[in-house]
N, C-alpha and C positions, 0 to 999 in steps of 0.2 A: 384839742382837749376832749376827753370822753365825757359822755353825759354824767357818769358817776362822779368824775372829778369836778364837774361844774356844780353839781347839786350837793355833794358831800359836805362842803363847808357851811351850808345854809342851815342845817339842823343838827341837834346833838348826836353824839356817837350812837350808832345802832339803829337810827331811824332811816338811813339811806343805805340800801344793800345792792350789790351788783350781782347779776346772773342768779337771781333767787328762784329756785324751783317753785313753780306755782302749784304743784300737786300738794305742797305743804299748806296751801292757803285756800283750797277749794273743797267743798263738801263731797265732790266727786272723787277727790284724791287723784286727779288727772291734770296734766299740763306741763309743758316745757318751761324753761326759765324766762322770767321777766328781765329785760336788759337792765333796768333799774327798778327797784321796789322801794316805795317810800311810805312811811306810816306817820303822818303828821298828828300831833296831839291836840291841836286847836286850830281855829280859823286863821289865826295869824300865820302859823307855820304852813297851813294849806295854801294861803294866798301867796306866800313867799315862793313856794315851790312852783305853783302854777304860773306865776309871773315869769319865773326863770325859764320855764319850758315854752312859754308863749311864742308861737310861730317858729320855734326851733326844733322841738322834739314832740312826737306824738304822745298823747296822754290817754290812758285808760283808767277809769275810776271804778273801784269795787268797794263793797262793804265787807261782809263776812264771807263772800265767795260761795254763797249757797244756791244760787240760781244761774250758775255759769258753767260753760264748758270751754276750757282753754286749749288751744291748739298744741299738738305734740311738739311743734317748733318753738312754742313759747310766744311771748309778746314783745315786739320791738318798742323802743322808746321807754316811757315811764309809766309804771303802774302805781297809782295812788290809792292806798287802802285806808279808808276812814275809820277803821275799827277801833282806833285809840281815842276817837272823838266821842266819848261815851258818857258825858256828864248828864245827870238827871236832876231836874229841879221841879218841885211841887209848890204850886201857889193856889190855895183853895181847891177848886174842882178841876184845875188845869195842871197837866203834867207836861213838861218840856224836856226833850231828850236830844242829845247829840246824834248825828246821823249814824255813827258807828255803834250805838247802843244795841246790844242784843235784844231781840224782841222778848225773850224769856225774862231778861232782867227788867225790861220796861213793865211787863205784866206783873212781875213780882213786886216791884216798887209801888205800883198802883194798888195792888192787893193790900200791902202793908199799910197804905194810907187810907184804906177803906173807900177806894174809888173803883167803881165797876164800869165795864164797857170794853175792856181789853182782854177778856177771858179767851176769846177765839184766837187771839194772836200768840198766846203763851207757848203753844207747841209748834209754831211756825219757825223753822230755822231761818237765820238771817238777821238783818239789822233794820233800824228805823229808816235809814235812807233807802234801802232796797224796798221796804214795805210801801213807802210813798211813791217811789219810782215806778213800781209795778202795780200799785194799788192792791197789795197782797190781801188775800181773803181766805176764809175757811168757814164751813158750817153756816152758810147763808149770811155771813157778815163780811164786810170789807173795810179796809183802812179808811175809806172815805166816810164811813159811818161815824167815826170818832175824831178824825184829823181836822183840827181847827185851822191850822196854817202850817206852812213850811218855809224855811229860810234857805236861800241859796246864794252861793258866791258866783258872780258873773266873770267873764274873761277880763274885763277892764278893772276888776278889783272891787266893783260895787257889790254890796250885800243887800239883797232884796227879800222882803217878807211877803209871800203870796198867801192871801186868804183862801179859804176853802173853795169858794166859787171860782177862783182863778187857777186852781190846780189842775183842772180838766181831768179829774179822776174818773176813769171808766173801767170796764173789764180789762184788767191787767195792763192798764195804760195810765199815763199822766202827761202833763205838759213837758216834763223833763226828758221824755223820749224824743222830743222834737226841738229841744233847746240845748244850747251849749251852756251848761251850768252845773255846779256841784252842790248837791243838797248838804247843808251843814247841820240843820236841826229841824225838828218838827214839834208842834204843840198839839195836845190832845185834850178835848173837852169831855170830861167824864161825869159820872153821877155817884152820889154817896151810896155805899152798899156795905153790908156786913162782911168783913174779911172772911169769915167762915163760909158764908154763902158763895163768895168769889172762889175760894179754894175748892169748894165742892164742885163747882162748874168746871174749873180748870182740870181737876183730877178726872172728872168724867170724860171730858174731851180728850185728854191725853191717853186715857185708857182706851178710848175708841180708836185713836191713832195707832197705838201699839198693836191692837188686834187686827187692824186692816191694812197697815202700811209697812213696807219692808225697812224699818228704821235701823236694823242691824247691819245694813249694807250702805256703802257710800252711794249717794245719788244727788241729783239736783232738784229733787221734789217732782212735781208734776211735769211730765215731759212735753205734753201738748196742751194747748188752750182748748177750751170748750168750743165746739163748732158754733159759729154765729147763726142766729135765727133758726135753730133746730132744737127740738126737745130731746136732746141726747147728750152724752158725754163722750170724750175721747176714750176713756177707759172702757166704756161699754162697747164701743165700736171695735176696739182692739181685741177685747175678750171674745166678742161674737165671731171674730175671724180666726179664732184659735191661736192667737199669738202670745198668750201667756207662756213664758219660758223660752220664747224665741231668742236665739243667741247668735251674736257675731263676735268672735274672739272672746274677750273678757267682759263684753257688755251683754246684758240680758234684760228682756222685758220681764219684770218681776212676776213670779208665779203667785204672789200674795195679792198684788194690786197691779192691774194691767196698765194703769196710768203712769207707773214709775219705770224708768230705765235704771238699772243698778250696775255698779262696778263689782263683779264677782271676785275681784282680787288683782287682776293684771290688765284691766281694760285700758286701751289707748283712746285718745280723742277720735282717731280714725275709726275705731271699732264702733264708738257711739254714733258717729255721723252715719256710718253705713247702716247701722241698725235703725236709726230714726228714718232714714230714707226708705228702707225696705218696708217698714211699717206703714209709712205714708202711701207707698205704692200699692200695697196689698189692701189697705182700707179703701183707697180710691177705686181700685178695680172692683171691689165688692159693693160699694155704696155710692160712688161718685163724689165723695166728700174728701177734700184735701185737708188733712190735719196740719195745723200751724204750730211749730215748736214754741214752747213757752220759755225754754232755756235760752239764755243770752250767749251767743257765740263770740269768743274773744281770741284775737290773734290769728284768725284765718285769712285775713287780708294783708298780712305782713309782706 
């Protein structure tokens, strides 16, 4: 029996797909097919699928597909996308959101409720689960500044709520990068604020993004992490080495922001990988610094 035939009866029609092209589900618009692609709508459906896959089929979990590069060959086994787990609940100064909630939707809900603190996250593509997993941040703020707790499903079916101190949130890292678990929701502790003031901050930050980032091209956001223990940025090192506009196939170092690698229209995963490695080599030759990719690579070990 194929994986699809095993999983298809477990969820309603349309939530389990076979040979689903991943370029449809990533911000890079790149990637071969997922052997099986599943979009559970709640924790119960998620647990049912994961238990069925346990020790039988490899599982890859994604949110909005905004910080990933999928292999041209695709992903073997089961891809679980949490993007339909997007319920938002507000209780006083706390807002709780499903892991698949878009960050823009989370920030908008907080604004309407007169809760400040999530303005920095409004323009970050991706979902709540990804933000916690990577401790997403921008403009000198990070997810850890406002995340009160995160709930996760463990392989044995147990659901655990981790408080902020247990999340191990650091620069682009969290406990979930070293733990087999699926984030199901997160809670954010915010502060009362005038919605008009919140909107003004969000509009200002989004305006700055539009003026400095190549938002009109498919990408996975920042391509490299900030070098550790150094007073510099990856984009600065790339720019200083004259690599803006550097191209491999359909992949290019953005001419607008050197920290972004963009898909100019027909890039393959192989193009992106080759470009990333060429940039790493050139920067290392010039500065002795090895840049570490921030993008999550999926399907390359199939």
